[in-house]
C-alpha positions as CSV (number, residue, x, y, z in Angstrom):
1,M,0.0,0.0,0.0
2,T,2.8,2.4,0.9
3,E,4.7,1.6,-2.3
4,D,1.5,2.2,-4.4
5,K,1.0,5.6,-2.8
6,I,4.6,6.5,-3.4
7,Q,4.5,5.5,-7.1
8,A,1.2,7.3,-7.7
9,A,2.5,10.5,-6.1
10,T,5.7,10.3,-8.0
11,Q,4.0,9.8,-11.3
12,K,1.7,12.7,-10.6
13,L,4.7,14.9,-9.8
14,L,6.4,13.9,-13.1
15,M,3.3,14.6,-15.1
16,M,3.0,18.1,-13.5
17,W,6.6,18.8,-14.2
18,E,6.5,17.6,-17.8
19,S,3.1,19.2,-18.7
20,G,4.0,22.5,-17.0
21,N,0.6,22.4,-15.4
22,L,1.9,23.7,-12.1
23,P,0.1,25.4,-9.1
24,E,1.0,28.9,-8.1
25,A,4.4,29.0,-6.5
26,I,4.9,29.6,-2.8
27,A,7.8,32.0,-2.0
28,H,10.5,30.5,0.1
29,T,11.1,32.2,3.5
30,M,14.2,32.6,5.7
31,I,14.3,32.8,9.5
32,Q,15.3,36.3,10.6
33,P,17.7,36.8,13.6
34,K,16.5,38.2,17.0
35,G,19.2,40.5,18.2
36,R,22.1,38.5,19.7
37,P,25.6,39.8,19.2
38,C,26.4,37.0,16.8
39,D,23.4,37.9,14.7
40,K,25.3,41.0,13.6
41,W,28.3,39.1,12.4
42,S,29.2,38.7,8.7
43,L,27.8,35.6,6.9
44,G,31.3,34.0,6.9
45,N,31.6,34.4,10.7
46,R,28.1,33.0,11.3
47,I,29.0,30.0,9.1
48,L,32.2,29.6,11.2
49,M,30.1,29.6,14.3
50,L,27.9,26.9,12.9
51,A,30.9,24.8,11.8
52,N,32.0,24.9,15.5
53,E,28.6,23.5,16.5
54,A,27.5,26.7,18.2
55,L,24.3,28.6,18.0
56,D,25.5,31.4,20.2
57,A,29.1,32.6,20.6
58,R,30.6,35.8,22.0
59,G,33.9,37.3,23.0
60,F,35.2,37.1,26.6
61,K,33.9,40.6,27.5
62,Q,30.6,40.0,25.9
63,W,30.0,36.9,28.0
64,S,31.2,38.8,31.1
65,D,28.7,41.6,30.3
66,A,26.0,38.9,30.1
67,G,26.9,37.7,33.6
68,R,28.7,34.6,32.4
69,K,32.4,33.4,32.4
70,V,34.3,30.9,30.3
71,K,34.7,27.5,31.9
72,K,38.2,26.6,32.9
73,G,40.1,24.8,30.1
74,K,37.6,25.7,27.3
75,K,39.2,26.9,24.1
76,A,38.0,29.6,21.8
77,F,37.4,29.4,18.1
78,Y,38.2,32.4,15.9
79,I,36.2,34.7,13.7
80,L,37.5,37.6,11.5
81,G,37.0,41.2,12.5
82,P,37.9,44.2,10.3
83,V,40.8,46.6,11.2
84,T,39.8,50.1,10.1
85,K,41.2,53.6,10.0
86,N,39.9,57.0,9.1
87,I,41.2,58.6,6.0
88,T,40.6,62.0,4.6
89,V,39.9,62.4,0.9
90,E,39.0,65.3,-1.3
91,D,35.8,65.3,-3.3
92,N,36.6,65.6,-7.0
93,E,33.6,67.8,-7.7
94,T,33.4,70.1,-4.7
95,G,37.0,70.0,-3.4
96,E,35.5,69.3,0.1
97,K,37.5,67.1,2.4
98,I,35.6,64.0,3.4
99,T,36.5,61.5,6.2
100,K,35.9,57.9,5.2
101,L,36.3,54.7,7.2
102,L,38.6,52.3,5.4
103,V,39.1,48.5,6.1
104,V,42.8,48.0,5.9
105,A,43.1,44.4,7.3
106,F,41.3,41.6,9.2
107,K,42.3,40.2,12.6
108,A,41.4,37.0,14.4
109,I,39.0,37.5,17.3
110,P,38.6,34.7,19.9
111,V,35.0,33.8,20.8
112,F,33.5,31.1,23.0
113,R,30.4,29.0,22.6
114,L,27.5,29.4,25.0
115,E,28.0,25.7,26.0
116,D,31.6,26.6,27.1
117,T,30.4,29.3,29.6
118,E,28.6,29.3,32.9
119,G,26.8,31.8,35.0
120,A,23.6,33.8,34.6
121,P,20.9,32.3,32.4
122,V,21.0,33.6,28.8
123,P,17.7,33.9,26.9
124,V,17.8,31.5,24.0
125,P,15.7,32.7,21.0
126,N,13.2,30.1,19.9
127,Y,13.3,29.9,16.1
128,E,10.9,26.9,15.8
129,P,7.7,27.4,13.8
130,T,4.4,27.7,15.6
131,V,3.4,24.4,14.0
132,L,6.1,21.8,13.3
133,P,6.1,20.2,9.8
134,P,4.7,16.8,9.2
135,L,7.1,13.9,9.7
136,M,9.0,15.5,12.5
137,N,8.2,12.3,14.4
138,V,10.5,10.5,11.8
139,A,13.5,12.6,12.8
140,E,12.7,11.9,16.4
141,A,12.4,8.2,15.8
142,W,15.9,8.3,14.2
143,E,17.2,10.5,17.1
144,I,18.2,13.2,14.7
145,P,18.1,16.7,16.2
146,V,16.4,19.3,14.1
147,R,17.7,22.8,14.8
148,Y,16.1,26.0,13.5
149,V,18.6,28.9,13.2
150,P,18.6,32.4,11.6
151,N,19.3,33.0,8.0
152,L,22.8,32.0,7.0
153,G,22.4,33.4,3.5
154,R,23.7,30.6,1.3
155,F,21.3,27.8,2.1
156,Y,17.8,27.0,3.5
157,G,18.9,23.9,5.4
158,M,21.4,21.2,5.7
159,Y,21.8,17.6,6.8
160,R,25.2,16.9,8.5
161,P,26.1,13.2,8.3
162,M,29.1,13.6,10.6
163,T,26.9,14.8,13.5
164,D,23.6,13.3,12.2
165,E,21.6,16.5,12.6
166,I,19.4,18.7,10.5
167,I,19.8,22.4,10.5
168,L,17.1,24.6,9.0
169,C,17.2,28.3,8.2
170,S,13.6,28.2,6.9
171,H,10.2,27.2,8.2
172,D,9.2,25.9,4.7
173,E,8.0,22.3,4.8
174,I,9.9,21.4,1.7
175,T,13.2,22.4,3.3
176,F,12.6,20.0,6.2
177,F,11.4,17.2,3.8
178,H,14.6,17.7,1.7
179,E,16.9,17.4,4.6
180,L,14.9,14.5,6.1
181,A,15.3,12.7,2.7
182,H,19.1,13.2,2.9
183,A,19.1,11.7,6.4
184,A,17.1,8.7,5.1
185,H,19.3,8.3,2.1
186,H,22.3,8.3,4.4
187,Q,20.8,5.2,6.1
188,I,20.5,3.4,2.8
189,R,24.1,4.2,1.7
190,P,26.6,6.7,3.1
191,L,26.3,10.1,1.5
192,K,29.1,11.7,-0.5
193,G,30.3,15.1,0.7
194,G,29.2,18.3,-1.0
195,Q,26.3,18.9,-3.4
196,D,26.4,15.6,-5.2
197,P,23.9,15.9,-8.2
198,F,22.4,12.4,-7.7
199,Q,21.9,12.9,-4.0
200,E,20.3,16.3,-4.6
201,I,17.9,14.9,-7.2
202,V,16.9,12.2,-4.8
203,A,16.4,14.5,-1.9
204,E,14.5,17.2,-3.8
205,T,12.3,14.7,-5.7
206,C,11.4,13.0,-2.4
207,A,10.7,16.4,-0.9
208,A,8.4,17.4,-3.8
209,V,6.5,14.1,-3.6
210,L,6.0,14.5,0.1
211,C,4.7,18.0,-0.5
212,L,2.1,16.6,-2.9
213,M,1.1,13.9,-0.3
214,Y,0.8,16.5,2.5
215,G,-0.9,19.2,0.5
216,F,1.9,21.7,0.0
217,E,1.7,21.7,-3.8
218,G,3.0,25.3,-4.3
219,Y,6.5,24.1,-3.5
220,V,6.8,21.8,-6.5
221,V,7.4,24.6,-8.9
222,D,10.8,25.6,-7.5
223,A,11.5,21.9,-6.8
224,R,11.4,21.3,-10.6
225,N,13.9,24.1,-11.2
226,Y,16.1,22.7,-8.5
227,V,16.1,19.2,-10.0
228,A,16.5,20.6,-13.5
229,H,19.7,22.4,-12.3
230,Y,21.2,19.2,-11.0
231,A,19.9,17.1,-13.9
232,G,21.8,19.4,-16.2
233,M,24.9,18.5,-14.2
234,A,24.1,14.9,-14.1
235,S,22.1,13.6,-17.1
236,G,20.4,16.2,-19.2
237,N,16.7,16.4,-18.3
238,V,14.3,16.2,-15.3
239,T,12.4,13.0,-16.2
240,K,15.5,11.1,-17.2
241,A,17.3,12.2,-14.1
242,V,14.4,11.2,-11.8
243,M,14.0,7.8,-13.5
244,Q,17.7,7.1,-13.1
245,A,17.3,7.9,-9.4
246,L,13.9,6.2,-9.0
247,S,15.2,3.2,-7.1
248,D,16.8,5.3,-4.4
249,I,13.8,7.7,-4.4
250,E,11.4,4.9,-3.7
251,K,13.7,3.4,-1.0
252,V,14.0,6.8,0.7
253,M,10.3,7.4,0.5
254,T,9.5,4.0,1.8
255,L,11.9,4.3,4.8
256,I,10.4,7.7,5.7
257,L,6.7,6.8,5.4
258,E,7.0,3.4,7.1
259,T,8.8,5.0,10.0
260,A,6.0,7.6,10.2
261,V,3.4,4.9,10.3
262,E,5.3,3.0,13.0
263,Q,5.5,6.1,15.1
264,E,1.8,6.8,14.7
265,L,0.9,3.3,15.7
266,Q,3.1,3.5,18.8
267,A,1.4,6.8,19.7
268,L,-2.0,5.3,19.3
269,S,-1.0,2.3,21.5
270,K,-0.3,4.6,24.4
271,I,-3.7,6.2,24.3
């Protein structure tokens, strides 16, 4: 029964993509920051923070001002801060002297993760959506943490095989479905690093199929463009690329949906 539903939804998706008979697209959204010091950092520094498995990091004095101190033996990681100086230039048109701030170099600045400090409680912004997306119980069953974080500019979400966690910079259901598909695919066979075209086609097709099954059809428009991009890198066109990946797509979908059913049955047994 599950396999029949997967095949029917997949065929419907391919027909929509091929015919161009697509619903009105839903604009993708990004989570906006809520005012912590690190939210003012450059994109590169915020990615460095995420790479160091931190969701809040600050300098020694900033933690002190927040009533916390760095735990003994904890080490900093480093972000880059600009070194600036004021220069005076002459306006070519008016001859007026103007003072400008010029970045002349960058310096390494030590910062510490929240987890490496102790002291007064620090308000932790809650970036989770009011209503969690469907299939969150699948991530819970696999013991995969799902973290919602502010906009990091270059991506809507990621699955990190090394730490087995999902990080989302968007509340869009398709973003969660995409990263959940990566997590399921990793269980079937270890994922390659980077944006592997085959893996991206599998994840986005699964995400689009799940959107159809759960009533979020507006996302399938951009999903087609996403798959087409990676199909161009991989094999030439959307249908051909999906058909080549169909075996893995069906395995990933089956693993996700069968886990969801198991979780629902367990929940019902406890009532």
